[in-house]
Every structure is written in structure tokens, then in C-alpha cells.
N, CA, C and O atoms as a MOPAC input file, in Angstrom:
PM7 MOZYME 1SCF
protein

 N     61.46100 1    90.47900 1    99.58900 1
 C     62.87400 1    90.62100 1    99.38500 1
 C     63.35700 1    91.90700 1   100.05000 1
 O     62.74900 1    92.96600 1    99.89600 1
 N     64.43800 1    91.80100 1   100.77600 1
 C     65.03200 1    92.95600 1   101.43700 1
 C     65.94600 1    93.68800 1   100.45900 1
 O     66.75400 1    93.06500 1    99.77000 1
 N     65.81900 1    94.98800 1   100.40100 1
 C     66.72800 1    95.80700 1    99.59900 1
 C     67.76600 1    96.38200 1   100.55400 1
 O     67.43500 1    97.05100 1   101.53200 1
 N     69.00800 1    96.10900 1   100.25100 1
 C     70.10400 1    96.57500 1   101.09400 1
 C     70.47000 1    98.01000 1   100.74300 1
 O     70.37700 1    98.42700 1    99.58900 1
 N     70.88500 1    98.75000 1   101.74900 1
 C     71.40800 1   100.09100 1   101.55700 1
 C     72.87700 1    99.96100 1   101.15200 1
 O     73.67900 1    99.39100 1   101.89300 1
 N     73.22400 1   100.48100 1    99.99200 1
 C     74.60300 1   100.41600 1    99.50300 1
 C     75.24500 1   101.78500 1    99.70100 1
 O     74.74500 1   102.79900 1    99.21400 1
 N     76.35900 1   101.79400 1   100.42300 1
 C     77.08900 1   103.02400 1   100.72100 1
 C     78.45200 1   102.95000 1   100.03800 1
 O     79.18300 1   101.97400 1   100.20500 1
 N     78.78700 1   103.96700 1    99.28300 1
 C     80.06900 1   104.01500 1    98.58000 1
 C     81.03700 1   104.85000 1    99.40900 1
 O     80.78000 1   106.02400 1    99.67700 1
 N     82.15200 1   104.24200 1    99.81300 1
 C     83.14900 1   104.96200 1   100.60700 1
 C     83.82300 1   106.03900 1    99.76000 1
 O     83.74000 1   106.02900 1    98.53200 1
 N     84.48700 1   106.95900 1   100.43900 1
 C     85.21800 1   108.02000 1    99.73600 1
 C     86.29900 1   107.43600 1    98.83400 1
 O     86.50300 1   107.91400 1    97.71800 1
 N     86.99200 1   106.40200 1    99.31400 1
 C     88.04800 1   105.77000 1    98.50500 1
 C     87.45000 1   105.13500 1    97.25200 1
 O     88.00800 1   105.26100 1    96.16200 1
 N     86.31700 1   104.45400 1    97.40600 1
 C     85.66400 1   103.83200 1    96.25000 1
 C     85.17800 1   104.88900 1    95.26700 1
 O     85.31500 1   104.71600 1    94.05600 1
 N     84.61500 1   105.97800 1    95.77200 1
 C     84.14800 1   107.04000 1    94.86700 1
 C     85.31400 1   107.63200 1    94.10000 1
 O     85.18400 1   107.93200 1    92.91300 1
 N     86.44900 1   107.80400 1    94.75500 1
 C     87.63600 1   108.30600 1    94.07600 1
 C     88.08500 1   107.32200 1    92.98800 1
 O     88.44000 1   107.73300 1    91.88300 1
 N     88.06600 1   106.02100 1    93.30700 1
 C     88.42400 1   105.00100 1    92.31800 1
 C     87.49900 1   105.06800 1    91.10200 1
 O     87.95200 1   105.00600 1    89.95900 1
 N     86.20700 1   105.19500 1    91.36500 1
 C     85.20700 1   105.26100 1    90.28900 1
 C     85.45600 1   106.48500 1    89.41500 1
 O     85.48300 1   106.38400 1    88.18900 1
 N     85.63600 1   107.63600 1    90.04800 1
 C     85.88100 1   108.87600 1    89.30800 1
 C     87.13500 1   108.76200 1    88.45100 1
 O     87.14100 1   109.19400 1    87.29900 1
 N     88.19800 1   108.18200 1    89.00800 1
 C     89.45000 1   108.03700 1    88.26900 1
 C     89.31000 1   107.06900 1    87.09800 1
 O     89.84500 1   107.32200 1    86.01900 1
 N     88.59500 1   105.96600 1    87.30100 1
 C     88.40800 1   104.98500 1    86.22700 1
 C     87.62100 1   105.59800 1    85.07100 1
 O     87.94700 1   105.38000 1    83.90400 1
 N     86.59500 1   106.35700 1    85.39800 1
 C     85.78600 1   106.99000 1    84.35000 1
 C     86.59600 1   108.07000 1    83.62800 1
 O     86.53200 1   108.16900 1    82.40200 1
 N     87.34400 1   108.86800 1    84.36000 1
 C     88.17500 1   109.91500 1    83.74500 1
 C     89.25000 1   109.30900 1    82.85500 1
 O     89.49800 1   109.80200 1    81.75500 1
 N     89.88700 1   108.24300 1    83.32600 1
 C     90.92900 1   107.57200 1    82.53700 1
 C     90.32900 1   107.02600 1    81.24400 1
 O     90.91600 1   107.17100 1    80.17200 1
 N     89.16000 1   106.39800 1    81.35000 1
 C     88.49500 1   105.84000 1    80.17200 1
 C     88.12800 1   106.95100 1    79.19000 1
 O     88.31400 1   106.79600 1    77.98300 1
 N     87.61200 1   108.06200 1    79.69400 1
 C     87.25100 1   109.18800 1    78.82400 1
 C     88.48200 1   109.74300 1    78.11800 1
 O     88.43400 1   110.05500 1    76.92800 1
 N     89.57900 1   109.86300 1    78.84900 1
 C     90.80900 1   110.40300 1    78.28700 1
 C     91.37300 1   109.49800 1    77.19400 1
 O     91.85400 1   109.98600 1    76.17100 1
 N     91.31700 1   108.18900 1    77.40300 1
 C     91.91600 1   107.23200 1    76.46600 1
 C     90.97300 1   106.81800 1    75.33000 1
 O     91.41500 1   106.59400 1    74.20300 1
 N     89.67800 1   106.71900 1    75.63200 1
 C     88.75400 1   106.11200 1    74.67000 1
 C     87.54700 1   106.97400 1    74.32400 1
 O     86.72400 1   106.58000 1    73.49700 1
 N     87.42900 1   108.14500 1    74.94600 1
 C     86.34800 1   109.05900 1    74.60300 1
 C     85.16800 1   109.00700 1    75.55600 1
 O     85.02200 1   108.08800 1    76.36200 1
 N     84.33200 1   110.02800 1    75.43000 1
 C     83.19600 1   110.19700 1    76.34300 1
 C     82.16500 1   109.08200 1    76.20900 1
 O     81.57500 1   108.66500 1    77.20500 1
 N     81.94300 1   108.60000 1    74.99800 1
 C     80.93300 1   107.54400 1    74.81500 1
 C     81.35300 1   106.26600 1    75.53300 1
 O     80.53300 1   105.62000 1    76.18600 1
 N     82.61300 1   105.90300 1    75.41500 1
 C     83.09300 1   104.69800 1    76.10700 1
 C     83.07700 1   104.90400 1    77.62000 1
 O     82.75200 1   103.97900 1    78.36600 1
 N     83.42100 1   106.09900 1    78.07700 1
 C     83.37500 1   106.38300 1    79.51400 1
 C     81.94700 1   106.25500 1    80.04600 1
 O     81.74000 1   105.75500 1    81.15100 1
 N     80.97000 1   106.70000 1    79.27000 1
 C     79.56500 1   106.57200 1    79.68400 1
 C     79.15500 1   105.10100 1    79.76100 1
 O     78.42200 1   104.71000 1    80.67000 1
 N     79.62400 1   104.28000 1    78.80800 1
 C     79.32300 1   102.84000 1    78.86600 1
 C     79.97700 1   102.20300 1    80.09000 1
 O     79.38200 1   101.34500 1    80.74300 1
 N     81.19600 1   102.62300 1    80.39400 1
 C     81.90100 1   102.05500 1    81.54400 1
 C     81.22200 1   102.47600 1    82.85200 1
 O     81.09800 1   101.68100 1    83.78400 1
 N     80.78900 1   103.72600 1    82.90400 1
 C     80.06500 1   104.19200 1    84.08500 1
 C     78.77800 1   103.38100 1    84.27400 1
 O     78.41400 1   103.05000 1    85.40200 1
 N     78.09900 1   103.06300 1    83.18200 1
 C     76.87900 1   102.25100 1    83.26400 1
 C     77.18000 1   100.85700 1    83.81600 1
 O     76.37500 1   100.30800 1    84.56900 1
 N     78.32900 1   100.27600 1    83.45300 1
 C     78.72500 1    98.97600 1    84.01000 1
 C     78.94700 1    99.07600 1    85.51900 1
 O     78.55400 1    98.18300 1    86.26900 1
 N     79.57100 1   100.15100 1    85.95200 1
 C     79.81900 1   100.34700 1    87.37800 1
 C     78.49700 1   100.50500 1    88.12800 1
 O     78.29800 1    99.88900 1    89.17500 1
 N     77.60400 1   101.32200 1    87.59900 1
 C     76.29500 1   101.52600 1    88.22900 1
 C     75.52600 1   100.20800 1    88.29200 1
 O     74.88600 1    99.91300 1    89.30100 1
 N     75.58300 1    99.42200 1    87.23100 1
 C     74.90100 1    98.11900 1    87.22500 1
 C     75.47200 1    97.20400 1    88.29900 1
 O     74.72500 1    96.49800 1    88.97700 1
 N     76.79500 1    97.21200 1    88.45600 1
 C     77.42000 1    96.40200 1    89.50000 1
 C     76.98100 1    96.84200 1    90.89100 1
 O     76.67000 1    96.01000 1    91.74400 1
 N     76.95600 1    98.14000 1    91.11200 1
 C     76.51300 1    98.65800 1    92.40600 1
 C     75.04500 1    98.31200 1    92.64900 1
 O     74.66600 1    97.98600 1    93.77400 1
 N     74.23200 1    98.37700 1    91.62500 1
 C     72.80600 1    98.04600 1    91.75000 1
 C     72.60900 1    96.58200 1    92.11600 1
 O     71.67800 1    96.24700 1    92.84900 1
 N     73.47000 1    95.71100 1    91.61900 1
 C     73.40500 1    94.28300 1    91.94800 1
 C     73.49500 1    94.07700 1    93.44900 1
 O     72.88500 1    93.15600 1    93.99100 1
 N     74.25400 1    94.93000 1    94.12100 1
 C     74.45000 1    94.78200 1    95.56100 1
 C     73.20400 1    95.12800 1    96.37300 1
 O     73.13900 1    94.80800 1    97.56000 1
 N     72.22300 1    95.77100 1    95.76200 1
 C     70.97200 1    96.05900 1    96.47100 1
 C     70.25900 1    94.79000 1    96.92300 1
 O     69.46100 1    94.81900 1    97.86000 1
 N     70.55000 1    93.67700 1    96.25400 1
 C     69.91300 1    92.40100 1    96.60200 1
 C     70.62100 1    91.68400 1    97.74300 1
 O     70.11500 1    90.67900 1    98.24200 1
 N     71.76900 1    92.17300 1    98.16200 1
 C     72.46900 1    91.57900 1    99.29600 1
 C     73.91000 1    91.24600 1    99.00100 1
 O     74.34500 1    91.29500 1    97.85100 1
 N     74.65300 1    90.90500 1   100.04200 1
 C     76.09200 1    90.70000 1    99.91000 1
 C     76.49000 1    89.44000 1    99.13900 1
 O     77.63200 1    89.33000 1    98.69400 1
 N     75.57700 1    88.49900 1    98.97600 1
 C     75.91400 1    87.26600 1    98.26200 1
 C     75.51600 1    87.38400 1    96.79500 1
 O     74.92000 1    86.46500 1    96.23200 1
 N     75.84100 1    88.49700 1    96.18800 1
 C     75.48200 1    88.77100 1    94.79900 1
 C     76.02500 1    87.67200 1    93.88300 1
 O     77.12400 1    87.16200 1    94.09800 1
 N     75.24700 1    87.31400 1    92.86300 1
 C     75.75300 1    86.33700 1    91.89900 1
 C     77.08600 1    86.79900 1    91.32900 1
 O     77.28000 1    87.99000 1    91.08300 1
 N     77.99300 1    85.87300 1    91.12000 1
 C     79.34100 1    86.09300 1    90.58600 1
 C     80.29600 1    86.71500 1    91.59500 1
 O     81.47800 1    86.86900 1    91.28800 1
 N     79.82800 1    87.07900 1    92.79400 1
 C     80.74600 1    87.62100 1    93.79700 1
 C     81.51900 1    86.47100 1    94.43600 1
 O     81.04800 1    85.33400 1    94.48000 1
 N     82.67800 1    86.78000 1    94.91400 1
 C     83.55000 1    85.79700 1    95.56000 1
 C     84.18700 1    86.43100 1    96.79600 1
 O     84.34300 1    87.65000 1    96.86600 1
 N     84.55800 1    85.58500 1    97.78000 1
 C     85.27900 1    86.13400 1    98.93400 1
 C     86.64600 1    86.67700 1    98.49900 1
 O     87.24100 1    86.19700 1    97.53400 1
 N     87.12300 1    87.67200 1    99.22100 1
 C     88.46800 1    88.18700 1    99.00500 1
 C     89.41400 1    87.31800 1    99.83500 1
 O     89.22800 1    87.16400 1   101.04200 1
 N     90.40300 1    86.76700 1    99.19500 1
 C     91.35200 1    85.89200 1    99.86600 1
 C     91.99700 1    86.59900 1   101.06000 1
 O     92.51500 1    87.70800 1   100.93200 1
 N     91.95900 1    85.95300 1   102.20100 1
 C     92.58000 1    86.49000 1   103.40200 1
 C     91.77200 1    87.56600 1   104.09500 1
 O     92.21900 1    88.10700 1   105.10600 1
 N     90.60700 1    87.89100 1   103.58800 1
 C     89.75000 1    88.93500 1   104.17800 1
 C     88.34800 1    88.35700 1   104.34100 1
 O     87.49700 1    88.52500 1   103.46700 1
 N     88.11100 1    87.68500 1   105.44400 1
 C     86.88200 1    86.92100 1   105.62600 1
 C     85.61200 1    87.76800 1   105.56500 1
 O     84.54000 1    87.23100 1   105.28800 1
 N     85.70100 1    89.06100 1   105.81400 1
 C     84.50100 1    89.89800 1   105.80300 1
 C     84.27600 1    90.60300 1   104.47100 1
 O     83.27400 1    91.30000 1   104.30800 1
 N     85.18300 1    90.43600 1   103.52100 1
 C     85.09400 1    91.17600 1   102.26100 1
 C     84.77300 1    90.25400 1   101.09400 1
 O     85.14500 1    89.08100 1   101.07800 1
 N     84.07000 1    90.82300 1   100.11400 1
 C     83.76600 1    90.11000 1    98.87800 1
 C     84.13800 1    91.00800 1    97.70200 1
 O     84.27800 1    92.22200 1    97.85200 1
 N     84.29500 1    90.39500 1    96.53700 1
 C     84.58600 1    91.14500 1    95.32000 1
 C     83.60800 1    90.72400 1    94.23600 1
 O     83.25800 1    89.54900 1    94.12200 1
 N     83.18000 1    91.67800 1    93.45700 1
 C     82.22700 1    91.45400 1    92.38800 1
 C     82.83000 1    91.99900 1    91.10300 1
 O     83.06600 1    93.20200 1    90.99600 1
 N     83.08400 1    91.12900 1    90.12000 1
 C     83.61900 1    91.64600 1    88.85500 1
 C     82.53900 1    92.40500 1    88.09400 1
 O     81.36500 1    92.03700 1    88.12200 1
 N     82.95500 1    93.46500 1    87.41700 1
 C     82.00900 1    94.15000 1    86.54700 1
 C     81.70500 1    93.23700 1    85.36900 1
 O     82.52300 1    92.38800 1    85.01500 1
 N     80.56400 1    93.39900 1    84.77400 1
 C     80.14700 1    92.55600 1    83.63900 1
 C     80.99400 1    92.82700 1    82.39600 1
 O     81.66900 1    93.85100 1    82.28700 1
 N     80.93500 1    91.89100 1    81.48000 1
 C     81.64300 1    92.04300 1    80.21800 1
 C     83.13800 1    91.88300 1    80.41400 1
 O     83.58800 1    91.13500 1    81.28200 1
 N     83.88700 1    92.57900 1    79.61400 1
 C     85.34600 1    92.48400 1    79.67400 1
 C     85.95900 1    93.57300 1    80.54000 1
 O     87.15900 1    93.83200 1    80.45600 1
 N     85.15700 1    94.20100 1    81.35600 1
 C     85.64100 1    95.26700 1    82.23700 1
 C     86.63900 1    94.67700 1    83.24000 1
 O     86.34200 1    93.67100 1    83.88500 1
 N     87.79800 1    95.28400 1    83.37400 1
 C     88.84700 1    94.71400 1    84.22700 1
 C     88.82900 1    95.18600 1    85.68000 1
 O     89.87400 1    95.19800 1    86.33100 1
 N     87.67700 1    95.56900 1    86.19700 1
 C     87.60000 1    96.05400 1    87.57400 1
 C     86.69800 1    95.18300 1    88.44000 1
 O     85.78200 1    94.51700 1    87.95700 1
 N     86.99100 1    95.21400 1    89.73800 1
 C     86.18300 1    94.54600 1    90.75600 1
 C     85.64000 1    95.58600 1    91.72700 1
 O     86.33400 1    96.53600 1    92.08900 1
 N     84.40200 1    95.39600 1    92.14000 1
 C     83.85300 1    96.16000 1    93.25000 1
 C     84.16100 1    95.34900 1    94.50400 1
 O     83.76600 1    94.18800 1    94.60300 1
 N     84.85500 1    95.94500 1    95.45000 1
 C     85.19500 1    95.26300 1    96.70000 1
 C     84.33100 1    95.86000 1    97.80000 1
 O     84.26400 1    97.08000 1    97.95300 1
 N     83.66900 1    94.99500 1    98.56700 1
 C     82.68600 1    95.46200 1    99.54400 1
 C     82.60600 1    94.51900 1   100.73600 1
 O     83.19100 1    93.43600 1   100.74600 1
 N     81.85800 1    94.97000 1   101.74100 1
 C     81.53800 1    94.11100 1   102.88000 1
 C     80.17500 1    94.50400 1   103.43300 1
 O     79.74600 1    95.65300 1   103.33300 1
 N     79.51000 1    93.52000 1   104.01800 1
 C     78.25200 1    93.78800 1   104.71800 1
 C     78.62200 1    94.25900 1   106.11000 1
 O     79.45700 1    93.66000 1   106.78700 1
 N     77.98600 1    95.34200 1   106.52600 1
 C     78.33400 1    95.94400 1   107.81400 1
 C     77.12000 1    96.66400 1   108.37200 1
 O     76.60000 1    97.59100 1   107.75000 1
 N     76.67000 1    96.24500 1   109.53500 1
 C     75.56500 1    96.90100 1   110.23800 1
 C     74.32400 1    97.06500 1   109.35400 1
 O     73.72900 1    98.14100 1   109.30400 1
 N     73.94200 1    95.99500 1   108.66300 1
 C     72.73600 1    96.01100 1   107.86300 1
 C     72.82800 1    96.76100 1   106.55700 1
 O     71.80000 1    97.05700 1   105.94900 1
 N     74.01800 1    97.07500 1   106.11000 1
 C     74.20200 1    97.76000 1   104.83600 1
 C     75.41100 1    97.16700 1   104.12000 1
 O     76.16700 1    96.39200 1   104.70500 1
 N     75.58300 1    97.51900 1   102.89900 1
 C     76.75400 1    97.09300 1   102.14000 1
 C     77.63100 1    98.31100 1   101.93400 1
 O     77.18800 1    99.32700 1   101.40000 1
 N     78.87300 1    98.20000 1   102.36200 1
 C     79.83000 1    99.29200 1   102.21400 1
 C     80.79300 1    98.92500 1   101.08600 1
 O     81.51900 1    97.93500 1   101.17000 1
 N     80.78400 1    99.73400 1   100.03800 1
 C     81.70200 1    99.54400 1    98.91900 1
 C     83.02000 1   100.19000 1    99.33100 1
 O     83.09100 1   101.39300 1    99.57900 1
 N     84.05600 1    99.36800 1    99.39800 1
 C     85.34500 1    99.83000 1    99.89500 1
 C     86.23100 1   100.39200 1    98.79100 1
 O     86.87600 1   101.42500 1    98.97000 1
 N     86.26000 1    99.70300 1    97.63900 1
 C     87.13700 1   100.11800 1    96.54600 1
 C     86.58700 1    99.62700 1    95.21500 1
 O     85.76900 1    98.70800 1    95.17600 1
 N     87.03200 1   100.23200 1    94.14000 1
 C     86.89100 1    99.71800 1    92.78600 1
 C     88.31300 1    99.50600 1    92.32000 1
 O     89.04300 1   100.47000 1    92.08700 1
 N     88.71800 1    98.24900 1    92.18000 1
 C     90.11300 1    97.94500 1    91.88900 1
 C     90.25500 1    97.24500 1    90.54600 1
 O     89.44300 1    96.39200 1    90.19000 1
 N     91.28100 1    97.60900 1    89.81600 1
 C     91.62700 1    96.96300 1    88.55500 1
 C     92.14000 1    95.57000 1    88.85700 1
 O     92.80000 1    95.35600 1    89.87400 1
 N     91.84300 1    94.61700 1    87.98100 1
 C     92.24500 1    93.23700 1    88.26800 1
 C     93.75700 1    93.02800 1    88.26100 1
 O     94.23000 1    92.00300 1    88.75300 1
 N     94.52500 1    93.96900 1    87.71900 1
 C     95.97800 1    93.85400 1    87.73600 1
 C     96.59600 1    94.37800 1    89.03100 1
 O     97.79100 1    94.20100 1    89.26400 1
 N     95.79200 1    95.01900 1    89.86800 1
 C     96.30300 1    95.58900 1    91.11400 1
 C     96.44100 1    94.51800 1    92.18400 1
 O     95.71200 1    93.52600 1    92.17900 1
 N     97.36600 1    94.72000 1    93.08900 1
 C     97.51600 1    93.85000 1    94.25500 1
 C     96.39300 1    94.22200 1    95.22100 1
 O     96.46900 1    95.23200 1    95.92000 1
 N     95.36300 1    93.39900 1    95.24800 1
 C     94.16600 1    93.71700 1    96.01900 1
 C     94.48700 1    93.90200 1    97.50600 1
 O     93.98600 1    94.83800 1    98.12900 1
 N     95.29600 1    93.04400 1    98.06600 1
 C     95.59800 1    93.11100 1    99.49700 1
 C     96.23600 1    94.44700 1    99.87400 1
 O     95.97700 1    94.98000 1   100.95300 1
 N     97.05900 1    94.97700 1    98.99600 1
 C     97.75900 1    96.22100 1    99.27100 1
 C     96.82000 1    97.43000 1    99.29300 1
 O     97.10300 1    98.42400 1    99.96200 1
 N     95.71000 1    97.34800 1    98.56700 1
 C     94.82600 1    98.48900 1    98.41200 1
 C     93.56500 1    98.43600 1    99.27100 1
 O     92.69800 1    99.30300 1    99.16300 1
 N     93.46500 1    97.42100 1   100.12200 1
 C     92.27400 1    97.27400 1   100.95300 1
 C     92.55100 1    97.70200 1   102.37700 1
 O     93.67300 1    97.55400 1   102.86100 1
 N     91.54200 1    98.23200 1   103.05700 1
 C     91.72600 1    98.58300 1   104.47700 1
 C     91.89500 1    97.33900 1   105.33100 1
 O     91.45400 1    96.25300 1   104.95700 1
 N     92.52500 1    97.50200 1   106.46500 1
 C     92.76400 1    96.35800 1   107.36700 1
 C     91.47500 1    95.79800 1   107.91000 1
 O     91.49400 1    94.83800 1   108.68000 1

């Protein structure tokens, strides 16, 4: 089995940091730690390749896929396979207009 190199873009890292900070502010450090663990688990899933279970294509973006975080977490990891690696582009809330927040 090939293990893919997963690279988190600056925009995605900012999204992750903001989601964890928001969760800590609203629900406390323990909940933020659980949410961070969900994000890490989602990123780890991508080590197996771009066709991760539960991932789906992003509508109108043939090279991009989205992976929902497990449980009732309302975020998607948006990524694409590029030059033998997986590039995580964003962590987006499911209420956000995905097309507006993705690179061209």
C-alpha cells in the first residue's frame, strides 16, 4: 500500500486554527481537543490516497474532493491530488458557499 504525502496549505492551516479556537472559545478546551482529534483523523485518512472512503467530488471542480469529518462535525476537508501528494486546500464549514472559498 502506498502512503501519500499530505500537505496542508496555509489557508487550510488557518481554517483549522480558527475552527479549534472558535470551538475552545464557545465550548471549552476539552471540546476543542476532541474537535482537533477529528480533524487529525480526517487528515490521516488521506494518507491512504485521494479516494478516501466517504469523500466526494466537489461540484464544478473536477480535480477537488471533499471529506466530511466524522460524527456530527460540520466541516469538510477539501483537497486535491497533485504531483504524487495530497494538498489540503481548505477546512470549510458545511454552511459556507464552498465555491466562493476555493481557489480557481
